[in-house]
C-alpha positions as CSV (number, residue, x, y, z in Angstrom):
1,M,29.2,32.7,12.0
2,D,26.9,32.9,8.9
3,R,27.9,29.4,7.8
4,F,27.0,28.1,11.2
5,R,23.6,29.8,11.0
6,V,22.9,28.3,7.6
7,W,24.0,24.9,8.8
8,A,21.8,25.2,11.9
9,I,18.8,26.2,9.9
10,C,19.3,23.3,7.5
11,A,19.7,20.8,10.3
12,T,16.5,22.2,11.9
13,L,14.6,21.9,8.7
14,A,15.9,18.4,8.0
15,T,14.8,17.3,11.5
16,G,11.4,18.9,11.1
17,S,10.9,17.2,7.7
18,A,11.4,13.8,9.2
19,V,8.7,14.5,11.7
20,A,6.4,16.1,9.1
21,W,6.7,13.2,6.6
22,P,6.7,9.9,8.5
23,A,8.3,6.9,6.9
24,Q,6.0,4.8,4.6
25,K,4.2,2.1,6.5
26,G,4.8,-1.5,5.4
27,D,7.6,-3.5,3.8
28,A,7.0,-4.3,0.1
29,A,9.3,-7.4,0.3
30,K,7.2,-8.8,3.1
31,G,4.1,-7.8,1.3
32,K,5.1,-9.9,-1.7
33,E,5.2,-12.9,0.6
34,V,1.7,-12.0,2.0
35,F,0.5,-11.6,-1.6
36,Q,1.2,-15.3,-2.4
37,Q,-2.1,-16.2,-0.8
38,C,-3.8,-13.6,-2.9
39,G,-2.2,-14.8,-6.1
40,V,-4.6,-17.7,-6.3
41,C,-7.3,-15.2,-7.3
42,H,-5.4,-12.1,-8.4
43,S,-2.5,-11.6,-10.8
44,A,0.3,-9.3,-9.9
45,D,1.8,-8.9,-13.3
46,T,-1.2,-8.3,-15.4
47,D,-4.5,-6.5,-15.1
48,E,-6.4,-9.5,-16.6
49,K,-9.0,-11.1,-14.5
50,K,-8.3,-14.5,-12.9
51,M,-11.0,-15.2,-10.3
52,G,-10.6,-11.6,-9.1
53,P,-9.3,-8.6,-11.0
54,G,-5.6,-8.4,-11.9
55,L,-3.8,-5.9,-9.7
56,K,-1.0,-4.6,-11.9
57,G,-1.1,-0.8,-11.7
58,L,-3.7,-0.9,-9.0
59,F,-2.9,2.5,-7.5
60,K,-2.7,4.1,-11.0
61,K,-6.3,3.1,-11.9
62,D,-9.1,5.5,-11.9
63,K,-11.3,3.3,-9.8
64,L,-11.5,-0.1,-8.2
65,A,-13.9,-2.9,-9.2
66,N,-16.3,-1.6,-6.5
67,G,-16.2,1.9,-8.1
68,K,-14.1,3.6,-5.4
69,K,-10.8,5.4,-5.9
70,P,-7.7,3.3,-5.3
71,T,-6.6,4.9,-2.0
72,E,-4.9,3.0,0.8
73,A,-8.0,3.3,3.0
74,N,-10.3,1.9,0.2
75,I,-7.9,-0.9,-0.6
76,R,-7.6,-1.8,3.1
77,S,-11.3,-1.7,3.4
78,Q,-11.6,-4.2,0.5
79,I,-9.0,-6.5,2.1
80,D,-10.8,-6.3,5.4
81,D,-14.4,-6.6,4.3
82,G,-14.1,-8.5,1.0
83,G,-17.1,-8.5,-1.3
84,N,-18.1,-9.4,-4.8
85,G,-16.8,-13.0,-4.3
86,M,-13.8,-12.0,-2.3
87,P,-13.7,-13.3,1.3
88,P,-12.9,-10.9,4.1
89,Y,-9.4,-10.9,5.5
90,K,-10.0,-8.7,8.5
91,D,-9.4,-11.5,11.0
92,V,-6.9,-13.4,8.8
93,L,-4.2,-10.8,8.3
94,G,-2.7,-8.6,11.0
95,D,-2.4,-4.8,10.6
96,G,1.3,-5.1,9.9
97,E,0.7,-7.7,7.2
98,K,-1.9,-5.4,5.6
99,D,0.6,-2.6,5.7
100,D,3.1,-4.8,4.0
101,L,0.6,-6.0,1.4
102,I,-0.4,-2.4,0.5
103,A,3.2,-1.4,0.3
104,Y,3.7,-4.3,-2.2
105,L,0.6,-3.4,-4.2
106,K,2.0,0.1,-4.7
107,T,4.9,-1.5,-6.5
108,L,2.8,-3.2,-9.1
């Protein structure tokens, strides 16, 4: 009886954890494909500037080129709105493609 209770509690907690922590949005492999159009201006394997800043370690940086923290929301805003020479991609990329791209950028 005690083993059953422990098992039931563990199963309940595991199910609750899946609800509390949703799966990460985006597919990094698909995001790498999306990044190919970004690679003209941005390098993925260095932080050296091409036309735009290199994006290696993007989410580990203290701040973005615009001075904001590298959060998903701020990076999505930069992708959507562009700025400082970068064109806006709000109407070019779909939400799923942006999710995939951000998932890929997290791997750099």
